[in-house]
C-alpha positions in Angstrom: -17.7 -30.3 13.0 -14.2 -31.2 13.2 -13.8 -30.4 9.5 -14.9 -26.9 10.0 -12.6 -26.2 12.8 -9.6 -27.5 10.8 -10.9 -25.3 7.6 -11.2 -22.2 10.2 -7.7 -22.9 11.8 -5.9 -23.4 8.4 -7.8 -20.2 7.1 -6.5 -18.3 10.3 -3.0 -19.9 9.8 -2.7 -19.1 6.0 -3.8 -15.4 6.9 -0.9 -15.1 9.3 1.3 -16.5 6.8 0.8 -14.1 4.1 0.5 -11.1 6.6 3.5 -11.8 7.7 5.4 -12.4 4.4 3.9 -9.1 3.2 4.9 -7.4 6.2 8.7 -8.8 5.9 8.8 -7.8 2.0 7.1 -4.3 2.4 9.5 -1.6 1.7 10.5 0.3 4.7 9.1 3.5 3.4 5.6 2.2 3.0 5.2 1.1 6.8 2.9 3.1 8.7 2.2 3.1 12.6 4.8 0.9 13.7 8.3 -0.8 12.9 8.3 -3.8 10.9 9.5 -5.9 14.2 6.4 -4.8 16.1 3.9 -5.4 13.1 5.8 -9.1 12.7 5.1 -9.8 16.6 1.5 -8.5 16.5 0.7 -10.6 13.6 2.2 -13.6 15.3 0.7 -13.2 18.9 -2.8 -12.1 17.5 -3.5 -14.6 14.6 -6.4 -13.0 13.5 -6.4 -9.1 14.8 -2.8 -9.1 13.6 -3.4 -9.6 10.3 -6.3 -8.0 9.6 -4.7 -5.0 11.5 -1.7 -5.0 9.3 -3.6 -5.2 5.8 -5.9 -2.5 7.2 -3.5 -0.1 8.1 0.1 -1.4 8.3 1.4 0.2 5.0 0.6 2.7 2.6 -1.6 2.1 -0.1 0.2 1.7 -3.5 0.0 4.6 -5.5 -1.7 3.3 -8.7 -1.4 6.7 -10.8 2.2 7.8 -10.7 2.4 11.5 -11.7 1.2 11.8 -14.9 2.8 13.9 -17.6 0.9 17.2 -18.0 -0.8 18.1 -21.1 0.6 21.3 -23.0 -3.0 23.1 -22.0 -2.1 22.3 -18.2 1.4 23.7 -18.7 1.7 27.4 -17.5 5.0 28.0 -19.3 4.1 26.4 -22.6 0.7 28.6 -22.5 3.2 31.8 -21.8 5.5 30.9 -24.8 2.3 30.1 -27.2 1.0 33.5 -26.0 4.2 35.1 -26.9 4.9 33.3 -30.4 1.3 34.6 -31.4 1.7 37.8 -30.3 5.1 38.0 -32.2 3.3 37.4 -35.7 
């Protein structure tokens, strides 16, 4: 039983440390709900709830897809110029 308690303690400590480091390294523009200091206090004072709350709602999700370049058939200006060039023939 002591081994299980030790393992759970280490998991909680590791989760708190990872959440705190992530909180401190996250860009200010991606923070949500609270300022960084409030998140750090929450993570440290509530070792289970704090890190879980941070990972669930503390930061904005990274955008996986940046603004993808438009294809020529999606660009209204390109289509207008193409139609004009075809009319001029």
